[in-house]
C-alpha positions in Angstrom: 3.7 13.2 33.0 3.7 9.4 32.5 6.3 7.6 34.2 9.0 5.5 32.5 7.3 2.2 33.6 4.1 3.4 32.0 5.8 4.3 28.9 7.7 1.2 28.5 4.3 -0.6 29.2 2.4 1.4 26.4 4.9 0.6 23.9 4.9 -3.3 24.9 2.2 -4.1 22.4 4.0 -2.5 19.4 7.2 -3.6 20.6 6.3 -7.3 21.0 4.5 -7.4 17.4 7.9 -6.1 16.1 10.2 -8.6 17.7 7.7 -11.8 16.8 7.3 -10.2 13.1 10.6 -9.2 12.2 13.0 -10.9 14.8 11.3 -14.2 14.8 9.6 -14.0 11.4 6.4 -15.0 12.7 3.3 -14.7 10.3 0.7 -11.5 11.5 -1.8 -14.3 12.0 0.2 -15.8 14.9 2.1 -12.3 16.1 -0.9 -10.0 16.1 -3.2 -12.0 18.4 -0.6 -11.9 21.1 -0.1 -8.5 20.7 -3.8 -7.9 21.0 -4.0 -10.0 24.4 -1.0 -8.0 25.6 -2.8 -4.6 24.6 -5.6 -5.7 26.7 -3.5 -6.8 29.7 -2.1 -3.6 29.8 -5.0 -1.4 29.2 -6.9 -3.4 32.2 -4.0 -3.4 34.3 -2.3 -0.1 34.0 -5.0 2.1 32.3 -7.9 0.8 34.1 -10.0 0.1 31.2 -13.2 -1.7 32.4 -13.8 -5.3 30.5 -16.8 -3.8 28.5 -14.4 -0.9 27.0 -11.8 -3.3 26.0 -14.3 -5.3 24.4 -15.9 -2.4 22.7 -12.8 -1.0 21.5 -11.9 -4.4 20.0 -15.4 -4.6 18.4 -14.8 -1.4 16.9 -11.3 -2.8 15.7 -13.1 -5.9 14.0 -15.8 -3.5 12.2 -13.1 -1.6 10.7 -11.2 -4.5 9.7 -14.2 -5.8 7.9 -14.5 -2.7 6.1 -11.1 -3.0 4.9 -11.4 -6.6 4.0 -14.6 -5.8 2.0 -12.2 -3.4 -0.4 -9.5 -6.0 -0.7 -11.9 -8.9 -1.4 -13.7 -6.5 -4.3 -10.0 -5.7 -5.6 -8.6 -9.4 -5.8 -12.2 -10.3 -7.4 -11.4 -8.0 -10.2 -8.0 -9.0 -10.7 -8.6 -12.8 -10.8 -11.5 -12.1 -13.2 -9.1 -10.4 -15.5 -6.6 -13.0 -15.2 -9.0 -15.9 -15.9 -10.2 -13.8 -18.7 -6.9 -13.7 -20.3 -7.3 -9.7 -20.2 -4.5 -9.2 -17.8 -2.0 -11.2 -20.0 -3.3 -8.7 -22.9 -2.6 -5.5 -20.7 0.8 -7.2 -20.1 1.8 -7.9 -23.5 0.7 -4.4 -24.4 3.8 -3.3 -22.3 6.3 -6.2 -22.9 6.3 -6.0 -26.8 7.2 -2.4 -27.2 10.7 -2.8 -26.8 13.1 -5.9 -25.7 15.6 -3.5 -24.0 15.4 -4.4 -20.4 15.4 -1.1 -19.0 12.6 -0.1 -21.0 10.6 -3.3 -19.8 11.6 -2.0 -16.0 10.1 1.3 -16.7 6.7 0.1 -18.3 6.1 -3.3 -16.3 7.8 -2.6 -12.9 7.0 1.0 -12.6 3.8 1.8 -14.5 2.1 -1.9 -14.6 3.2 -2.2 -10.6 1.7 1.3 -9.8 -1.7 0.3 -11.5 -1.7 -3.1 -9.7 -1.1 -1.5 -6.4 -3.8 1.4 -7.1 -6.3 -1.3 -8.1 -5.4 -4.2 -5.5 -2.7 -3.3 -3.1 -1.8 -5.5 0.0 1.4 -7.0 -1.7 -0.2 -7.9 -4.9 1.9 -5.7 -7.3 5.5 -7.4 -6.6 3.8 -11.1 -6.6 2.0 -10.3 -10.1 5.0 -8.2 -11.6 8.1 -10.4 -10.4 6.5 -13.5 -12.3 5.8 -11.6 -15.6 9.4 -10.0 -15.6 10.6 -13.8 -14.9 8.6 -14.8 -17.9 10.4 -12.3 -20.3 13.9 -13.7 -19.3 15.0 -11.5 -16.0 16.8 -13.2 -13.5 14.4 -14.1 -10.5 16.1 -11.9 -8.3 16.1 -8.9 -10.6 12.6 -9.2 -11.1 11.7 -9.2 -7.3 13.9 -6.1 -6.7 12.3 -4.4 -9.6 8.8 -5.2 -8.8 9.2 -4.1 -5.2 10.9 -0.7 -5.9 9.1 0.2 -8.7 5.5 0.4 -7.2 6.5 2.2 -4.1 5.3 5.9 -4.9 1.6 4.1 -5.5 1.5 2.4 -2.3 0.0 5.3 -0.2 -3.2 5.1 -2.5 -3.0 0.9 -2.8 -6.4 -0.7 -3.2 -8.1 2.3 -4.4 -7.2 4.5 -1.4 -7.7 2.2 1.3 -4.5 3.5 3.5 -5.9 6.8 3.7 -9.5 6.1 3.6 -9.5 3.6 6.1 -5.9 3.9 7.5 -6.1 7.6 8.2 -10.0 8.8 8.3 -11.6 6.1 10.0 -9.2 6.0 13.1 -9.3 9.7 13.3 -13.0 9.8 13.4 -13.0 7.0 16.1 -10.6 8.9 18.4 -11.9 11.7 20.5 -9.1 13.8 21.0 -8.1 14.0 17.0 -11.8 14.4 15.9 -12.4 17.3 18.3 -8.9 19.1 17.4 -10.1 18.7 13.5 -13.6 19.8 14.1 -12.1 22.9 16.1 -9.9 23.6 13.1 -13.0 24.4 11.1 -12.9 21.0 9.0 -14.4 17.3 9.0 -12.2 14.4 9.6 -13.1 13.7 5.7 -11.9 17.0 4.6 -8.7 16.6 6.8 -7.9 13.1 5.3 -8.1 14.6 1.9 -5.3 17.1 2.9 -3.4 14.7 4.1 -3.7 12.7 1.1 -2.8 15.8 -1.0 0.4 16.5 1.3 1.2 12.7 0.7 1.0 13.0 -2.7 3.1 16.3 -2.7 6.1 14.5 -0.9 5.6 11.1 -3.3 5.6 13.7 -6.4 8.6 15.6 -5.3 10.8 12.5 -4.5 9.0 9.7 -6.1 9.3 10.5 -9.8 13.1 9.3 -9.7 11.7 5.9 -8.7 11.7 4.5 -12.5 15.3 5.6 -12.6 16.4 4.1 -9.5 14.7 1.0 -10.2 16.5 0.7 -13.6 20.0 1.7 -12.0 19.6 -1.2 -9.5 18.9 -3.7 -12.3 21.7 -2.8 -14.5 24.3 -2.0 -11.6 23.8 -5.4 -9.9 22.6 -7.4 -12.7 24.6 -6.3 -15.4 27.8 -7.3 -17.3 29.6 -5.3 -15.2 29.0 -2.9 -12.0 28.1 0.2 -13.8 25.5 2.8 -13.6 26.2 4.1 -17.3 23.7 2.1 -18.7 21.2 3.5 -16.4 22.0 7.1 -17.6 21.4 6.2 -21.2 18.0 5.7 -20.3 17.4 8.6 -18.0 15.5 10.9 -20.1 13.0 8.2 -20.3 13.1 7.5 -16.7 12.5 11.0 -15.7 10.2 11.6 -18.3 8.0 8.5 -17.0 8.2 9.6 -13.5 6.8 13.1 -14.2 4.3 11.9 -16.5 3.1 9.8 -13.7 3.5 12.1 -11.2 1.4 15.0 -12.5 -1.9 13.4 -13.1 -1.1 11.5 -9.6 -0.8 14.6 -7.6 -3.7 16.5 -9.5 -6.1 13.5 -8.7 -5.2 13.5 -5.0 -7.0 16.7 -5.1 -10.0 14.9 -5.4 -10.0 11.5 -3.5 -7.5 9.3 -2.0 -9.1 6.7 -4.5 -7.7 7.8 -7.8 -3.9 8.9 -7.5 -2.1 5.4 -8.3 -4.8 4.2 -11.0 -5.0 8.2 -12.8 -1.2 8.3 -12.4 -0.5 4.8 -13.8 -3.1 4.6 -16.7 -2.8 8.3 -18.0 1.2 8.3 -17.4 1.5 5.1 -18.7 -0.7 6.1 -21.8 1.6 9.0 -22.7 5.0 7.3 -22.1 3.8 4.3 -24.4 2.5 6.6 -27.0 5.8 8.4 -27.0 7.9 5.2 -27.2 5.6 3.9 -30.1 6.5 7.2 -32.0 10.0 6.5 -31.4 10.9 9.3 -28.8 13.2 8.1 -25.9 13.9 4.4 -27.3 17.6 3.9 -26.5 19.9 3.6 -29.5 21.2 0.3 -28.2 19.3 -2.5 -26.6 20.7 -3.5 -23.1 20.5 -6.9 -21.8 21.4 -9.3 -19.1 24.6 -11.2 -19.3 24.3 -15.0 -20.9 22.5 -17.0 -18.4 25.3 -19.6 -18.0 27.3 -16.7 -16.3 24.4 -15.9 -13.8 25.4 -16.2 -10.0 23.3 -19.2 -8.3 21.7 -16.7 -6.1 20.1 -14.9 -8.9 18.3 -17.7 -10.1 15.1 -19.8 -8.3 13.6 -23.1 -8.9 11.5 -21.7 -12.1 14.0 -20.7 -15.0 13.7 -17.5 -16.6 11.0 -17.5 -19.5 9.7 -20.4 -18.1 6.4 -18.4 -17.5 4.7 -15.0 -18.3 1.7 -15.6 -16.4 1.0 -14.9 -12.9 -0.5 -18.0 -11.1 1.7 -20.5 -13.4 4.8 -20.2 -11.4 4.3 -22.9 -8.9 4.5 -20.6 -6.0 3.1 -21.9 -2.8 -0.3 -21.6 -1.6 0.2 -18.6 0.7 1.8 -16.4 -2.4 -0.3 -13.5 -3.2 -0.7 -14.8 -6.5 -2.9 -17.8 -6.7 -1.7 -21.2 -8.6 -3.8 -21.4 -12.2 -4.9 -17.7 -12.1 -3.4 -16.5 -15.2 -4.5 -17.3 -18.5 -2.4 -18.3 -21.6 -1.1 -15.9 -24.1 -3.3 -17.5 -26.8 -6.4 -16.4 -25.2 -4.8 -12.8 -24.1 -4.1 -12.3 -27.9 -7.9 -12.2 -29.1 -8.5 -9.4 -26.8 -8.2 -5.9 -28.1 -6.2 -3.7 -25.7 -9.0 -1.3 -25.1 -11.5 -4.1 -23.8 -8.5 -5.4 -21.8 -8.3 -2.1 -19.9 -12.1 -1.3 -20.3 -13.4 -2.7 -16.4 -10.6 -0.7 -14.9 -11.6 2.6 -16.8 -15.3 1.7 -15.5 -14.0 1.5 -12.0 -12.5 5.0 -12.2 -15.6 6.4 -13.8 -17.8 4.9 -11.1 -15.6 6.0 -8.5 -15.7 9.7 -9.7 -19.3 9.8 -10.4 -20.1 8.3 -6.7 -17.6 11.1 -5.3 -18.1 14.2 -7.1 -21.8 14.2 -7.8 -23.1 15.1 -4.3 -26.9 13.6 -4.7 -25.4 10.4 -5.5 -22.7 10.3 -2.8 -25.3 11.3 -0.3 -27.5 8.5 -1.1 -25.0 5.8 -1.1 -23.7 6.9 2.3 -27.4 6.9 3.8 -28.3 4.3 6.6 -29.8 1.7 4.6 -26.6 0.8 3.3 -24.3 1.0 6.4 -24.1 -1.4 9.3 -23.6 0.6 12.4 -23.7 0.1 16.2 -23.6 3.1 18.6 -22.8 3.2 22.1 -21.1 -0.5 22.2 -22.1 -2.3 25.0 -23.0 0.8 26.9 -19.8 2.7 26.1 -19.6 5.9 24.2 -17.7 4.1 21.3 -19.4 3.9 17.8 -18.7 1.5 14.9 -19.6 1.4 11.4 -19.3 -0.4 8.1 -20.2 1.1 5.0 -20.9 -1.4 2.4 -21.8 0.5 -0.7 -20.0 3.9 -0.7 -16.5 2.4 -0.3 -14.7 1.1 -3.2 -15.1 -2.5 -2.4 -18.7 -2.5 -3.9 -17.7 -1.0 -7.0 -14.8 -3.1 -7.6 -17.1 -5.8 -7.4 -19.4 -4.1 -9.8 -16.6 -3.7 -12.3 -15.8 -7.2 -11.8 -19.5 -8.4 -12.7 -19.2 -5.8 -15.9 -16.2 -7.9 -17.3 -18.3 -11.2 -17.3 -20.2 -10.2 -20.1 -17.6 -8.0 -21.8 -15.0 -11.0 -22.0 -17.9 -14.0 -22.4 -16.3 -15.5 -19.5 -17.8 -19.3 -18.5 -19.3 -20.3 -15.2 -16.1 -22.0 -14.5 -13.8 -18.9 -14.8 -16.3 -16.6 -12.6 -16.2 -19.3 -9.9 -12.7 -19.6 -10.1 -12.0 -15.9 -9.7 -14.2 -15.7 -6.7 -12.8 -18.6 -5.1 -9.2 -17.4 -5.6 -10.2 -14.1 -3.9 -12.1 -16.0 -1.0 -8.9 -18.1 -0.2 -6.8 -15.2 -0.3 -9.0 -13.1 2.1 -8.5 -15.6 5.0 -4.8 -14.7 6.0 -5.5 -11.1 5.7 -8.6 -11.4 7.8 -7.0 -12.9 11.0 -4.1 -10.7 10.9 -6.1 -7.4 10.2 -8.7 -8.0 12.9 -6.3 -8.4 15.6 -3.8 -5.8 14.6 -6.6 -3.1 14.5 -8.4 -4.3 17.8 -4.9 -4.1 19.2 -4.6 -0.3 18.0 -8.3 0.4 19.3 -7.5 -0.8 22.6 -4.5 1.5 23.0 -6.3 4.2 21.2 -9.5 4.1 23.3 -7.5 3.7 26.5 -7.7 7.4 27.5 -11.5 7.4 26.4 -13.3 5.7 29.4 -14.3 7.5 32.7 -11.8 7.4 35.2 -8.7 7.0 32.6 -5.5 8.6 33.6 -5.1 12.4 33.0 -1.9 11.3 30.6 -4.3 10.0 28.0 -4.3 7.0 26.2 -1.3 4.7 25.2 -1.0 6.3 21.8 -0.7 9.8 23.2 1.9 8.9 25.9 4.1 7.1 23.1 3.6 10.3 20.7 4.3 12.7 23.7 7.4 10.9 24.6 8.6 10.6 21.0 7.9 14.3 20.3 10.0 15.4 23.8 12.9 13.3 22.8 12.9 14.4 18.8 12.0 18.0 19.6 12.7 20.1 16.5 13.7 17.3 14.2 10.5 15.3 14.4 9.3 16.2 10.9 12.5 14.3 9.6 11.9 11.4 11.4 7.9 11.1 11.0 8.4 9.1 7.8 10.6 6.8 9.1 8.2 6.2 12.0 5.5 5.1 9.3 7.8 3.3 7.6 8.7 1.1 10.7 5.1 0.5 11.2 4.9 -0.8 7.7 8.1 -2.8 8.0 6.6 -4.9 11.0 3.1 -5.4 9.5 3.5 -5.5 5.9 1.0 -2.7 5.2 0.9 0.9 4.6 -2.9 0.8 6.0 -1.9 -1.0 9.2 0.9 1.4 10.0 -1.5 4.4 9.2 -4.0 2.9 11.6 -1.4 2.3 14.4 0.8 5.7 13.9 -1.5 8.1 12.4 -3.1 9.2 15.7 0.2 8.8 17.3 1.8 11.3 14.7 -1.4 13.8 15.0 -1.0 14.1 19.0 3.0 14.6 18.4 2.3 17.5 15.8 0.0 19.0 18.5 2.6 18.5 21.1 5.0 20.2 19.1 2.7 22.9 17.6 3.5 21.4 13.8 1.3 21.3 11.2 -0.9 18.3 11.4 -1.5 17.6 7.7 2.1 17.6 6.8 3.2 15.1 9.6 0.4 13.0 8.9 1.0 13.0 5.3 4.6 12.3 5.9 3.3 9.0 8.0 1.3 8.2 5.0 4.6 8.1 2.8 6.6 6.5 5.5 4.1 3.6 5.4 4.7 3.2 1.6 8.9 3.3 2.1 8.5 0.8 4.6 7.0 -1.9 2.2 10.3 -1.7 0.4 11.6 -4.3 3.4 8.4 -5.8 4.9 8.9 -9.4 5.2 5.4 -10.4 4.2 5.8 -8.7 0.9 9.4 -9.6 0.2 8.4 -13.5 0.8 5.4 -13.1 -1.4 7.3 -12.0 -4.1 10.0 -14.2 -3.7 7.7 -17.0 -3.5 6.2 -16.5 -7.3 9.7 -16.6 -8.6 10.9 -19.6 -6.5 13.7 -17.9 -4.7 12.2 -18.2 -1.1 15.3 -17.8 1.3 16.7 -14.8 -0.2 15.1 -12.5 2.1 17.8 -11.0 3.7 19.5 -10.1 0.3 16.3 -8.5 -1.2 16.0 -6.4 2.1 19.6 -5.2 2.0 19.3 -3.9 -1.5 16.1 -2.5 -1.0 17.9 -0.3 1.8 19.1 1.7 -0.9 15.9 3.5 -2.2 14.6 3.1 1.2 17.3 5.6 2.6 17.0 7.9 -0.6 13.2 8.1 -0.1 13.2 8.8 3.7 16.0 11.2 3.5 14.4 13.3 0.8 11.0 13.2 2.5 12.5 14.3 5.9 14.3 17.2 4.1 10.9 18.3 2.6 8.7 17.8 5.8 11.4 20.2 7.5 11.2 22.9 4.8 7.4 22.7 4.5 6.8 22.6 8.2 9.5 25.7 9.1 9.7 27.7 6.0 7.0 27.2 3.4 3.8 26.0 5.0 4.3 26.8 8.9 0.4 27.8 9.4 -1.1 24.9 7.8 -3.2 23.3 10.3 
């Protein structure tokens, strides 16, 4: 049994990261190197990790981070390629021209377009892209940010083509001895376990998140309407609930195949169904709802960019560290000449490529051969291994889809260069942050794996056992909140899963709870935390010229956060103790 001092020291790297990120609002590029150094000191001084094990664990973290960044880079290359080509403007115009009703625009743009962008790019991109689009349509800046952040949450667990599950859950569990052994003894591989986690996370999201279009609309009409009333939201409740269900069914179904697909398939299929229904006159409100006249808007609704001033991401004049780059958008005139099917076609090609490379076993096996993988076994004489898959992971196929777009849209060399340059520039800050946060987590995970390690297990095991002892039978109710805390601190569902995935697994083992359900709740919690993650909030505010209102946004977003956390916790309790107690 670990002592109180050991428990506190095991928690020190995480607590320090939280204090620096949330309390002092330090960027992750500054906070995480310090947290990593503290993890090294605790690992060496308290867990007796030899220097070669500290270095090897950190190297595993670096290799994991590089694989994540390869996916993120590919996602950004494809996004910026479509922006430069004008295809992204055409996609937005296809949504925006269906109705002038602000409630309908929230459903189509803040929900369907935002969830699609999350599935394609992730890492804070949706709100930072959608907010300026809504601003360009005439939304108050604050309303645009709130709608963009709330609308995409259901998709975050599968952001950047499944990165939070594939890299956030599967890779750390494979790299950690006690989790891999437990999963193998249960008769499945870590990859199969991760697919089951993806299914359970999709189940939580479908049961709770289908209401998010209604909640996003309700927040906009209540806090930004002529008077504080939910009546305008109830008027479009059929549209909102139909949209949530149209998204949730293909979303849940595609999770049965792989974590790459739910957000993309849910938004594309669900969006197509809803747009078709609206175009045929179904679910359109009788009266168009709009904001009050601009002269009556409070000062805190408006930033330095006037509503209607820009409709394209990248023309908003945001700072350099905003997620969407200056100059990345294309003019509406460019977008008008592109058929809607062609604008969507690179993403359709991406989905097809991912399906083929995952469902057709000979192709999948070929792409996972050693010639396409950089691996390092027994790093520095330890038993730790690391690898980077360059071709099988979505990053490669995202780049291929971007290359397909070049001749498809007859792009010039300058446009292609600009897209790749923007993607390269935007990858620098995530590179630094991810390398150190994952290195820190690997040190904590591997602190119980070296010869002569304490009998109590690694830092993560000690923290998980302590939390499980304190929470006891109500642990399933708080599992998602733990994931939300990680995402709120780090601004990333992926980082939250890397940090707390093994933690949740060990807690489930300690309490005899179904591992798949508890880790699935973790993956959902990591999505919920993005509502109040300071990095995402700042990036979104920057794109509409409203930096400085972070506290106001986070306070409002506590409403959907409490809703999501409460109902995911209740479903987790029912799943664990009533419906599926025998699931591994």
